[in-house]
N, C-alpha and C positions, 0 to 999 in steps of 0.2 A: 504493500499499499505506499502511495506517495505522501511523503510529508506535507502536512496541509498548514503548518506554522504555528506560532504560538497564538497569535492574534485569533484565528479560527478557533482553536483549543479553548480559548478563554470564553470566546461568544458562547461556543456551544454549551460549557457548563454554566453559564449564567442562564441561559434561555431553556436549558434542561431543568434546572434548580427551578425555574419560574413555572413550569408545568406542575412541579410539586408543591407551589405555592410559596417557595423560599425565595426572596429577593435578595439583592446583595446587600452585606452587611452593613458597608457605606455608600452613600451616593457615587455614581459613576460621574454624572456631569459635575465638572468642575466649580459652577457657581453654587449648584444645590449641597455640594461637598463642604465649601466655605460656611454656607450658611447654618447649615447643621451642626457644623463645629462650634459657630459662633454661640447656639442655643445651648450647646452641652457645657462649654467652658464659661468661667466667670469672667466678668468684666475686665479686670487686670490682666488675666491670662491672657484672653483674646486680643486685647489691646497690643499687649507685647508682642505677640505673633504676628498680628495682620498689618501692624503700624508701621508708618515710612515717616519720612524726613518732612518736615514743613508742612505744605499742603498736598502732600503724597502725590505731587505731579511725576515724580520719577517713578513711582509704581505704575501709575497711569501710561506714562510713556513705555515703560518695559513692555507693558500688553501691547499698546498701541504699533509699537515696532514689529511685532509678529504679524498684525493685521495688514501690514504695508507690502506684505510678500504672499504671493498665491503659489501653489503648488502646479506644476505643469505634468499631469501624467503622460508616461508614454506606454503603449499598448502593443499587445504581442510580443512579449518579449520572454516568455517561458518562466513564470517566476514561482514554480512548485520547488522546494526545498530552499527556501532563503536562508542565507548567512546573516544573522545580525551581530556577529562577533566583531571584538575590535582587540588589538593588542596595546597593552600601556604598560611599559617599563618591564617588559618581559613576562607577562601573564596576559594570557588570553582570557579577556571576559565575554560572557554570552551575549552582552548587551552593551551599548555605548552610554551607560547610565551609572552615576554613583548618587548615593543620597548625601547631600551636601551637610556639612557641619551647621547645627542649629543648636543655639545654647539654650539653656534652662528648659529643659524638656519637661521637667517634672510639673510646669504650668499645666501641661496636657495631659499627663498619666502618671500615676505614681510610679511605674514601672521603668519610665522617662528612657534613655538611651538604651537601657538593655533591652527593652521590647523591640526598640528599632534594629538593635544589632542582631537578635534572632530572627526577626522578619527578614534582614538584608542577607544574614547567612542563609536561609532556607531557598531564597531564590538566584542567591550567587552573586549578589550586587554589592559592589564595595560600599563600606560605610565610613564616612569620614569622620572620625571622633573630634569633638569640639574641646577645644582649652577651657570653654565654660560649660562643661558637662554637669549634668545633675547626678551622674553616676561616673566612677572610676573608669579610665581606660582598661585597667586590667580587669575589673568586672565585666566590661563589654567585650572584650578579648576572650574572656573564658565563655561566653554565650556562643561565641562565634565559631570555636573550634578553627579548622584551617582557613576557613573563608577568608576573603581579603578584606582588609581596612587599612585605612590611612590615618594620618593624624595632623590635626589643624591647629599650627602654632600661633598664639597671641604672642609677641615678642615682649616679655617683661622688661620692666627696669632692672631687674636682676639678672646678670649674665648666669649666676650660679643657677638661678631658678630655671632659665631657659635650657640650660645643659642636663639639668635633671629631668625635665619635662622629655627631652628628645631622646635621652637614655631609655627612660621608661617605654617610651613609645617604642623604640626598638626592641625592648625585652618583651614587649607583649605583641610581636609580631606585626607592626604596623611597617607598610611598605613604601609608603611615601611621605613626605613633611609637606604640608601646605602651610606657607606663610601668609597670614592674613594681613595685607598693607590698608585696605579701606576702612579700618576702624581703629586708627591710631587714638582716637577719642570719640565718645559717643556723639552721634548725630543730633539735631534737635528734633524731638519727636513728640509733638504735641498729645498724641494719645496719651502716651505715659505720662507726660507733664500735668495734663489736665486731671489725673489721676492721683497725681503725687507718688507714682509707683515706679520702683526700680527694683526688681526681684534681688539682685545682687546685695542689696541693704538689708534683706531679709534672710540671707545666707543661702539664696537659691543659686544654683548654676556655678558654686564654687567647689566641687568635689574634686576635681584634679589638684585644686590648690590645696586644700586641708587633708588629703591624703599624702601629700609629697613630704618628704623629709626635709628639705631645704627650706619650704615654707613654713613648715612647722617650727623649725629652728629659730626662725625671723621673728615669730611671736612674741619672744621675750623681748626683743628691743622696742624702740619707739615707732609708732606706724608712720608718721611723716606724711604731711598732707592729707591728713584724714579729715573726713568731712565733720560739719559742726555737730554739737551735741544735740539731739531732737529733745524737746520739752517732755518732761514726764507725764503722759497720760494714759488713760486706759488702753489707748491703741499701741502706744509705745511699748507698754508692758506685754501684750498679746506677743508683738512682733521680737520682743526680746525672748520670750518664751518659745516662738517658732525658732529662733537662731539656736538656742540650746537644744532642742529637740533634734534639728538637722545636722548639727556639728559632731564629730565622732567622738564616742565616749557617753558616759551615762548622763543622764539628765540634770541630776543634782550636782554631781561634779561641775558640769559645764556652768550651772547657774552660779556656783561659788566661784569658780576661778575667773570668769569674765573672757576667757577664751574665745569663744563664739563672737563676740564683739569685736574682740582684737584683731581675729581673722578676717572679719568682713571689712575693717579700716584698713588693714595690710593690703589686702585685695585690691581695693578700690585705690591706693596709693602706688600700686606697681603692677598693675595687670599689662598695661601697655608703655611702648616707650614712643615718645611724641619726636624725640631726637633722632631717631633711626635714620641711617644714610645708606646709600648703595654699597658703600665701602664695609659697613657693619655685616654684610652677607658672607665675607670671607670667614668671620668668626664661627657661623653655623656650618659653611662648607669643611671647616678644619673639625668639626666634631660629629660628622655623620658622614657615613657611605651611601646613607638611603638618596633617592633622588629628590631634590627641593623643587616644590613649585611655588611661584608668587602669585598669591589671589588680590583681585581689585585692579588688576591692568586694564586701562581703558584707550591711553595714547599709544599710537605704534612705537614712538621714540623709547617710551617706557619698556616696551616688549624689546625691543633692540638692545638697551642697556642691562636689562635684565638677564639676557643671554649672556652678554660680555661679562656679567659678573659672576656667571658660574652657575644660574639657575637652569634647570633641567625642563622648564616648561613654564606656561603661564596659565592662569585662569581669568578670562574677561568676567569682570563681575562690577556690578555696582552695589554689592551687597543687600540685593533685593529690594533698592529703592529706601534703604533706611538711615542713608548717611547724609546726602545732599539733597536738597529739594531744587529741581530743575536740571539735573545731572543728565548728560546725554545716556539714553538708553543703552543697555548693555548690546543688545542685539545689533544696533547700529555701529557700534564700535567695534564689532566682532571682523568684518571682512579687511578694516584696516590694519589689525593686529595680526591677522593671518598673513596677508600680504608682506608684512615687515618680517615675520618670521621665516616666512620661505620655505616651510617643511623641515627646518632644522630642529624643532623641538615640538612636543603634543603643545595644542591650544585647547584648553577646556572652555567651556562656557557655563555660566551661573547668571541667574536673574531673568525670572519671568517664565519660566518653565512651567505649564500647567496640563500639557497633554503630549500623546505620542505625534502629533502632527507638529506641535512646538519642535520637539527633538529632531524630526526630521528637516526642519527648516534650518535649525541652526548648524546641523551635520553640513546641508547644504551650502552654507556660507562658509564652511571651512572648519568648523570645530571639529575636534578628534572624539569627544565624549562632552556629555552634558551633566551638571548636578540639578537634582530636584530637590526643593525645599518645603516651601510652606505646605502643598499638598499633602505630603506625608505626615506633617505634624497634625494637620486636620483629621486623616485616618487613625492616628494614634490616639487624639483625643477622643474619638468617637468608639474605638474598640480596640485600643491597645496594640498588640502584635499583629493580631488579625486584621485590624484596620490599615495598619501600613502596609501589610503586605497585599491588601486587596488594591489599595491607591498604586502602588508600585505595579502590581500585575495589569491593571487598567491602561497605565501609562505604556508600561511595554506591549501591551496587546494592539493598541492603537498605532503605535509605532511600526510593528510588525505589518499590519495591514495597510498602513500608508504606504511604506515600501512596497510590498506587492501591487498594489493600485497605482504606485506610481511607475511601475514598470522596473524596479531595482530587485535583483536577486541577491545583492550583498551591499553592506554599507559601503564597499569600495565605489559602488555605480551611484552613489547619492551625490550629484553633484550641482554647481550653480546654475548650469541650464535647465534644471528641473524646477527653476523659481522664475516668476516674474513680476515685477512691481506691480500692485494693486490696480485693476482695470485696464492693465496693459495685455495685448495678446501676445502670444509666443511668436517670433520671427524666424524665418529661415526653417532649415530641416536639416535631419541628421540620418544618416543610412542606419 
C-alpha cells in the first residue's frame, strides 16, 4: 500500500473519531484555539502569553506578512510518499519544526515544560528548553529520553552562571545552544503593565536559576539593582507565600530564611546583559563544542556579522512581537537574511507561525526550519501534554497536506517560485 502521508492519517483519525462522537481535544482552528485558551487561563496568565509590545502592531504585522504571500500549487507531480524531513546539525528530523522556548509555562499548566517535553519526544519534534523555564532542564531531559532537545540561553550578567547553564545543557543532552538577543531587556507590554503583573516577581519561570549551584551561591551576597520593596498588603503576603511554595526546599524553611525573595531579586538583577557585544561571543565559543545559533536576527548585516563571529546559524525572530512596537515583521525580514547568509549556515524562522501553510511559506522564503510558540502553549493550557501533542500534530498534518497539494514530494522542492504576492497571478512556466 502506498504511503498516504501524515496529513491524510491525521485527517482520517479525526473524522473516524467524529463518527463515534469524539471531537478533537483542542480546537483545530487557530482562532478558536486561542479563544478557548483565553477562557481556560486566568487574566494574568493569558495576558503574559498573548500580549505584545505597545499597541501590539508587531503581532498584527507578523500575521499580515503571511497574508501578503499566496501559495501557487503545481499539479501532476506524483506526490505519493512525501518526505518532510530535514537535517539540522547532523540529526535528521522528521519535520522542519521545533517547539520554541517559551518562559513561565506554569501559567498555562502545572506540569509546564515537562508536559511539553513529553509531547515533543512522542512526536520526535525538538524542544528548545527556555532559560526562563518553570521546570529544570534536567527534569525535561529525563522526560524526553533520547529525543532531540536544544537550550535557549539568556546571557546573564554573570559569566560564571552562563558557563554553568551551558555545562548543564551539555550534560542533559542538549544538541544546540540558542542565544536569545532580542530580549536583553523587557519590552513595554501594556497588558502585563495594566495588571501590574510580572510572573518572575512571583517566583515563576526561574527554575533554571534556583536549581543552579552558581546562582544559589550568589544568594548570600547583595542582589544589586533589586527592585523596590512593595508595600505590605494582603496581596503582598499572598505573593510571598507563593514564592516560598515554589522555591526549592520546605515551606517553613523558605519562609524563615527569606531565600525565595532573595532569589527573585537576584534573578531580576542578573538575568540578561545589556552590555553584550559581538566580541563576547568568543567567550561562549571557547566554552562549548555545541552549535551556537543567534536568535533575534532581523537585519542582513547582523546575519553576516554573526557568522563572522562564529555563529553556526541564525533565527529570524522579533520575539513574537513582544519587544518593539512597530517592528518589522519577521517574515518580511526573512528573505534578506537568507540572501545574506547564502547557504553558509541554517536560517531558522520564528514569530507568527499558526498553521502548516505558514510553515510552508516560511520554508519557501528560505527558512531551513521554523519554531512554533503560542499555539502549543494554548494546547498546554487546555489539555496538558495531550493538548500540546494535538496542536503540533495538526500543524504538521496541514503542512504535509500543503506540501502534497502544492506539488512537493520533499522539503527540498519547496521553493520561492511556489509563492506569489497576494493578488498577483503566477507568471511564466516551468517544465
